[in-house]
N, C-alpha and C positions, 0 to 999 in steps of 0.2 A: 166853396169849401174854405177858402182862405179870405182874410180881410186885408185890405191894402189901401193906400192912398198913392451851243456847239463849242464851249470853252475848253473842255477837257481834251478833245481831239487836238486842238492847236497846241496845247501844252505838251502833249505826247509827241507830236511832230517836232516840236522845238528841242526837246531833250534828245531825241534820236538824231537830229541834224547836227547838234553840238558834238555828240560822241563820234559821229561818222566823220565830221570835219577833222577832229583831233587825230583820228585814225589815219585819214588820208594824208595829214601833215607829216606823218612818219614814213611815207612812201618815198622812194627815190624818183629822180626826175625821169629815168628811163621807164619806170613803171607808170608814172602819172602823165608823162607828156609835158609839153611846154605850157599848157594852160590847165587851170584848175577844173576838175570835172564838175559840170553843172549838177545841181541838186536833183534835177529831174532824171539823171542818168543813174542815180543810186537806187537800186531796188533790192528786194530780198534775194533775188536770183543771182545778182552780180557779186562775185566773190573778189575781194581785193587782197593780194598776197599777205603773208604774215603768218602768225601763230594760228594753228587751226582751232585750238580751243577758244582762243580770243575771238576768232571770226564766228565761231558757233554761238558765243555769248552775244556778240553784236547782232547777229541775225535774229536771235530770239527777242531781242529788245524792240525790234521793228514790227513784230507780229501783232501786238495789241491793237495796231491801227486797223487790222482787217475787220474786226467786229463792227467798227464804226462805219466802214464801207458797206458791209452787208446789212447793217441796220437801215440803210436807205431803201432796201427792197420794198418794205410795206408801203412807204410813201410814194415810191415810183409806181407801184401797182395801182395806186388810186388816181394817177394822172390820166387825163384823156388822151389816148393815143389811137388814132384812126377810128375803128369801129368798136372800141372797147366800151362795155356798158357804163353808163353814168352812175356814179355812186350818190347815195342820199346824203345831202348836206345837212348836218346838225348845227343849228344856230347856238352860239355862245350867249346865253341869256344874261350872263353876269358881266359882259364886256362893258356895258354902259355904266356900271357901278364900280369900276376898278378904283376910282379916286374917292369913293364914298366909304369911309371907315366903318360906318354903321351897317353897311351891307355885308360886311365880313366875307368878301368874295373868295378869299383864300381858304376859308373853312366851311362855307355853306354846304358844299356837296358832301363833305364828311359828316357834317351835322345831320343832314337829311338821311344819309345812309344809316347813321346811328339810330335815329328815330324809327326807321323802318325795322331795324333789328329788335328794338325793345317794345314796340307798340303792342305786342301781344303778351308781354310778360306780366304787367301789372294791371291789365284791363279787367273789367268786371266780367263775370260769367254771364252768358246770354240767357241762363235759366235760373238766376239767383232768386228771382221773385217767388219761386215755388217754396222757398224756405221761410217766407214771410207770412205768418198766419193772420196778421191784422191789416195789411195793406196789399194793394194789387197794382198792376201796370196802369190801370186807368187813373188811380190816385197819383201815381208818379207823373203821368202826362199832365194832370191838372196842376201839380206843383211846379213843373218846369214852365208851363204856360204862364203862371203867375210870376215866377222868377224872371221871365223875359221882360215883363212890365217893370219890375223892380230894377232890373239891369238898365233898362232904358231911362228910367226916372233918375237914377244915380249917374247916368252918362258915363258908364264904365267901358273899358276896352272890350272888344269881341272875345279876346282870349280868356277874359275873366269868366264869362258865361259858360264857355266850353269846359274850363277847368272846374267850375262849380258843379256841372252835371256829372263829370268824371268822379269827383269826390263823393257825391251823393250815391252813385251806383256802387262804388267800391266800399263805402261804409255800410250800405244796406246789404251788401253781399256777406258782410262779416258780423253784423249785429241785427238782432230782431228789434224792430222799432214799432212802438204803438202808434195807432192812427193819430192820436192827439199830439204826438211829438214829431210828426213828419215835417211839418212846416218849420219847426225849430231846427231840424236837421238841415233843411234847405237854406235858411237864412245864415246859419252858422257856416255852412260850406261856402256860401257867397262871401262871407266875411273873410274867411281863410284865403279864398281865391283872390280877393281884392288886395289883401295884404301881400300876396305873392306877385301879382301882375301890375298893380297900380302904383303910381307915385303918390297920389293923394287918395287914400281909400276912405270909404264911409266909416264913421265911428260906431261903436256898439249901440249907442243911444239912437242912432239913425235906424237901425234894424229893430230896435224896441218899438220905435214910433211906427215904422212901416207895417208891423204886425198888429197895430192898434193895441199895443201893450198886452198882447196875449202871453208874452214871455218877458221875464225880467232880465236885467243885465247879468245877474248871477247865473241864471239858467243858461244864457248864451255862452258865457265864459266857461261854465262847466262842460257844456257840449263841445266847445272848441277843444278843450283838453282831452275829452274822450275820443273825438274824431282823429286828432293828431296822434295819439298813442295807439289807436286801432290801426291806423294806416302806416305806422312807423315813420311818421314825418316825411313820407315819400310824396312830394307834391310836384316834382318835375316829370311830367308825362306828355307824350306827343298827342295832340288832339287833332280833329279833322280840319280845323281852321288853319293850323300850321302847314299841313300838306296842301290845302286848297290854295293858299296864297302863292305857294311855290309853283303849283301846276298852272295857275292862272297867268303867271309870268312867263312860263314856258309856252303856253298856248297863245301868247300875244293878245290876250283878251282886252276888249274895250271896257270903259268904265261901267257901262250898262251891264255887260256880261259878268264883270266882277261882282256887282251887287246881286245879280241874279243867282250866281253860284253860291254866294254866302247866304242868300235867302233859303236855297235848297238845303244847304248844310244845317242851318239853324233850325229849319223845320224838322229835320230828321232827329234832332236832339229829343224831341217829345216821344218818338216812336221806340218803345221798348224792343220791338222785333228787330230793329236795325243794329242791336248790340252784337249780333252774330257776325257782323262784318267788321274788319279792321278799320280804324279811322282813315287810313290812306286809301282804302277801297271806297269808302263813302265819299271822300273828298274827290277822288278821280271820277267817280260816276257823276257827282253833282257838277263838276267842271265840264265834263263832256256834254251833259244834257243842257247846260247853260249856254255853251258855245253853239250848239245846234239850234236851240230855241231862238238865239239871236242871230242866226244865219252866218255863223263863222265856222271854219273847219274844226270839226269836233274832235279829231284825234290826229294831229299832225305828227310827222316823224320826230320833231323836236320834243313835243309833249310826251310821246311814247318813250322817248329816251330818258327824260328827266323823271317821269312818273314810274318808269320800270314796270309798266303793265301793258299787256296786249289788250286791245279793245274787247276781244272775246271773253277775257277774264272778268270783265265788268258787267256783262249782259244781265246776270241775275240781279245784282245790286241795282243797276240802272232801272230795271223793270219795277222794282219795289219802290224806288224813289219817285219814279214817274206816277205810280199808282197813288202814293200818298199825296203828291203835289196836286193831282187832279181830283182827289176826293173831296167831299164836302165834310169838313170836320167842324165839330162845335167849338174847338179851341182855336181862337182867331188872333191871339196876341201877336204871333210872328207875322201873319198875313197883314194885319193892320199896320204893324211897324214898317214893313216893306212896301206898303201902299202910300207912304207919305212922299212928299217931294224930296226930303233929305235923302232918301234911298231910291230916287228916280222912279218911284212907283213900279218897281220891277215885279211886284206880286201880281200885277194885272197882265203880265206878258204871257205866262204859260197857257197853253191850250192844247186840245187834242191834236190839232193840226201841226203845230211846230215842235210838239214833244215826241212825236212818233219817229 
């Protein structure tokens, strides 16, 4: 179809001690004794003579320390005492990256939580293709299969491909596109995604060449303007690859498992039926299947904590992913890509034995 080539508690204690010492300094020797009272003898229950209203005020200033003591209860309940049950230990997956500013460890959990909240807001409808009179889901799959080859030829970032597909789906949901212009939409969305994700992105003339001059520079620029205005310039969206990388880190995946999970995720881009699942659900399912296929723990407590999914929630999606991976598809671009040595030939790993 297409042509291509503990500090606050200390401060509180210090201020209370200073006030109490000043108060004690005003007491007579008969009241105080020959020696100064030790700090450990000063409690909220112990009244030292003087004005009652002042004593009442001093007593209330010592009480804020009580919540700090009671706050220890949750931590003490997690301690191993005699036959108490052992709590599940969750690993801090960002501990090793504390000194790496690019890992943004102080904000990464907030970022992922935000992505989970908005992932369903701007996503395409899973039934948008019913509004298209000239194209169908099969043509969409062929387009994405070809774009995988273009993406590989231009040596672009993985995020660029996922954003490209997201832009295509969102645009097709809002605009009716003729069959002859579907490839134009595809290359223009990849141009936009490249500008967003890449440091050095392909030029317009590169996309003119890759389509064998089926479209002119002017047509691509006009389509670029149309897509941006149709989508309201909203290009920041969470895609499956963002979640997959986070979940792979939480699962302690090996290099082979990482490549295998990304193979599964990329293969699902072609499947129109997978749009009914959230990107985080697809990512979690692909990561779990990849861990299992490579003989690793497929759903550890740490992975469950960071993914915020129970394994039972993923069963339906995992079954569909498994079915697509094991099926014989005529679209082979993704499989050929992940069968090379660069990607550790992970496309040859899945089988009915290790995928069940």
